[in-house]
C-alpha positions in Angstrom: 83.9 114.0 82.4 87.0 115.0 84.4 89.9 112.6 84.7 89.4 112.2 88.5 85.7 111.6 88.1 84.7 114.3 90.5 81.0 115.4 90.4 79.6 118.6 91.8 76.7 117.5 94.0 75.4 120.9 95.1 72.2 120.2 93.3 71.6 117.1 95.4 72.1 119.1 98.6 69.6 121.7 97.5 67.1 119.0 96.7 66.4 120.6 93.4 63.5 118.8 91.5 63.5 118.8 87.7 61.2 117.6 84.9 62.2 115.2 82.2 60.2 116.1 79.1 60.2 114.3 75.7 59.6 116.8 72.9 59.1 116.3 69.1 62.2 116.6 66.9 61.0 119.6 64.9 60.3 121.5 68.2 63.9 120.9 69.4 65.2 122.1 66.0 63.1 125.3 66.2 64.4 125.9 69.7 68.0 125.6 68.5 67.3 128.4 65.9 66.3 130.7 68.7 69.7 130.6 70.5 70.4 134.0 71.9 67.1 135.6 70.7 65.1 135.4 73.9 62.1 133.2 74.7 61.0 130.2 72.7 57.5 130.0 74.1 55.4 129.9 77.2 54.7 127.1 79.6 51.3 127.1 81.4 50.7 125.0 84.5 47.1 124.7 85.9 44.8 122.3 87.6 41.6 120.7 86.5 39.6 118.7 89.0 42.7 118.3 91.1 44.9 117.1 88.2 47.8 119.1 86.8 47.3 120.4 83.3 50.4 121.6 81.5 50.8 123.0 78.0 53.5 124.7 76.0 52.9 127.4 73.3 55.6 127.9 70.8 56.7 131.5 70.0 55.0 132.7 66.8 58.4 133.7 65.3 59.5 130.1 65.5 56.5 128.4 63.9 57.8 128.7 60.3 59.8 125.6 59.1 61.6 126.3 55.9 63.3 123.0 55.3 62.3 119.4 55.7 65.2 117.1 54.8 66.8 118.4 51.6 63.5 119.9 50.3 62.9 123.6 50.7 59.3 123.9 51.8 57.6 126.4 54.0 55.2 125.0 56.5 53.7 126.2 59.8 54.5 124.2 62.9 51.7 123.8 65.5 52.0 126.2 68.4 50.0 124.4 71.1 51.6 121.4 72.7 49.7 119.8 75.7 51.8 117.7 78.1 51.0 114.1 78.9 52.1 113.6 82.5 53.8 110.4 83.6 55.0 109.2 86.9 58.7 108.6 87.6 57.8 105.0 88.4 59.9 104.4 91.4 63.1 105.2 89.5 65.8 107.6 90.7 66.8 109.8 87.7 69.2 112.7 87.7 70.1 115.5 85.3 73.8 116.2 84.9 75.6 119.0 83.0 79.2 119.1 81.7 81.0 122.4 81.5 83.7 123.4 79.0 86.3 122.6 81.6 85.0 119.0 81.8 83.4 119.6 85.2 80.3 117.5 85.8 77.6 118.8 88.0 74.3 117.3 89.2 71.5 119.8 88.4 68.8 118.0 90.2 66.7 114.8 90.6 63.8 114.1 88.2 60.5 114.4 90.1 58.2 114.4 87.1 58.2 112.9 83.6 56.1 114.2 80.7 55.7 114.0 76.9 55.1 117.2 74.9 52.7 116.4 72.1 51.5 118.7 69.3 47.8 119.5 69.3 46.2 117.9 66.2 45.6 120.7 63.6 45.8 121.4 59.9 49.3 122.6 60.2 50.4 119.6 62.1 48.9 117.2 59.6 50.6 119.0 56.7 53.9 118.8 58.6 53.5 115.1 59.2 52.6 114.4 55.6 55.8 116.2 54.4 57.9 114.3 56.9 56.5 111.0 55.8 57.1 111.8 52.1 60.7 112.7 52.9 61.4 109.6 54.9 59.8 107.3 52.2 62.1 108.6 49.5 64.5 106.0 48.1 68.1 106.5 49.0 69.2 106.0 45.3 67.4 107.3 42.3 67.9 106.3 38.6 68.4 109.2 36.3 68.5 109.3 32.5 71.6 111.1 31.1 71.5 113.2 27.9 75.1 112.6 27.1 77.9 110.3 28.1 79.9 111.2 31.2 83.5 111.7 30.3 84.9 113.3 33.5 84.3 110.5 35.9 85.7 107.0 36.3 84.3 104.6 33.6 83.6 101.0 34.6 85.3 98.2 32.7 84.2 94.6 32.2 87.5 93.4 33.7 90.7 95.0 34.9 94.0 94.6 33.2 95.7 92.8 36.1 92.8 90.3 36.2 93.1 89.6 32.5 96.9 89.0 32.8 96.4 86.8 35.8 93.7 84.7 34.1 96.0 84.4 31.0 98.9 83.2 33.1 96.8 80.6 34.9 95.4 79.4 31.6 98.8 79.0 30.0 100.1 77.1 33.0 97.1 74.9 33.0 97.9 73.9 29.4 101.4 72.8 30.3 101.6 69.1 30.8 104.3 67.6 33.0 107.1 66.0 31.0 109.2 63.0 32.2 111.5 64.1 34.9 114.6 62.9 33.0 113.6 64.9 30.0 113.3 68.1 32.1 116.7 67.4 33.7 118.2 67.0 30.2 116.7 70.4 29.1 117.9 72.1 32.3 121.5 70.7 32.0 121.6 71.7 28.4 120.5 75.2 29.3 123.1 75.6 32.1 125.8 74.6 29.7 125.1 77.8 27.9 124.7 80.1 30.9 125.4 79.8 34.5 122.4 81.8 35.9 118.7 81.8 35.0 115.6 83.3 36.5 112.6 81.1 36.9 110.7 82.8 34.1 113.4 81.9 31.5 113.6 78.3 32.7 109.8 78.0 32.3 110.0 79.3 28.8 112.8 76.8 28.0 111.2 73.7 29.5 107.5 74.6 29.0 106.8 73.1 32.4 104.5 74.2 35.2 106.3 76.5 37.7 105.6 74.3 40.8 106.8 71.1 39.0 109.9 72.9 37.7 110.9 74.2 41.1 110.7 70.7 42.6 113.3 69.5 40.1 115.4 72.6 40.5 115.7 72.1 44.3 117.3 68.8 43.6 120.0 70.0 41.3 120.2 73.8 41.8 120.8 76.6 44.2 118.5 79.7 44.4 120.5 82.9 45.0 118.7 85.2 47.4 121.3 88.0 47.5 124.4 89.2 45.7 124.9 90.2 42.1 122.8 87.3 40.8 119.9 87.7 43.2 116.7 85.8 42.4 118.4 83.4 39.9 119.1 79.7 39.8 122.4 78.0 39.2 123.5 74.4 39.3 124.9 72.9 42.5 128.7 72.4 42.4 128.5 68.7 41.8 126.4 69.2 38.6 128.1 72.2 37.1 130.3 70.1 34.8 128.0 67.3 34.4 127.9 67.2 30.6 131.6 67.9 30.4 132.4 65.0 32.8 130.1 62.6 30.9 131.9 63.4 27.6 135.3 63.0 29.1 134.3 59.6 30.6 
């Protein structure tokens, strides 16, 4: 629709009446194949005891259906399609068209509703049977392979990163918390040898759970977030010569 929302209402001024007809899916598909090739069939309108009788006859050239779903099957579509007439029912319905330039136009107001139904015949019953068979097919099918597939992705019982994560969690779960003073002694002893440690090395040295170890480190240490020693721990200034001061005392 155009950005301004303008609608061409010429059809309303001309009081053009149109029919709204529901047709079978296969019939619409056959019509689509006839684009640019002339007529698709003939519409007959008559009267019987004062009532309108309408029927559509499909062009003989369009009766052959070669595909139903993914199955290549040749079947004849029924040609005769009587209309079941219906009233508009007090509704106001309109038919609009939209051009390539996004211009919307009112073609007319619906004055008659109808349903185009195929006449029951041998061709129609065969067509319906094939359609039902196609729709009842399972979406997935099991298939036995003669040899192993080596070109596609192979499923594994567990991915490497999951195995490593489970192993890490298991090892941490086995670590029991030692007395805080014992952990402090191990940390001070380690920092006498080196000034900087990452958390992984300290876990290996103390054999303590990461969360418990970080709680203690926050009391005595500083975590470097930038600079040359980024992501490492070192002792706070007041603890850096702890062991040396204790010996001198």
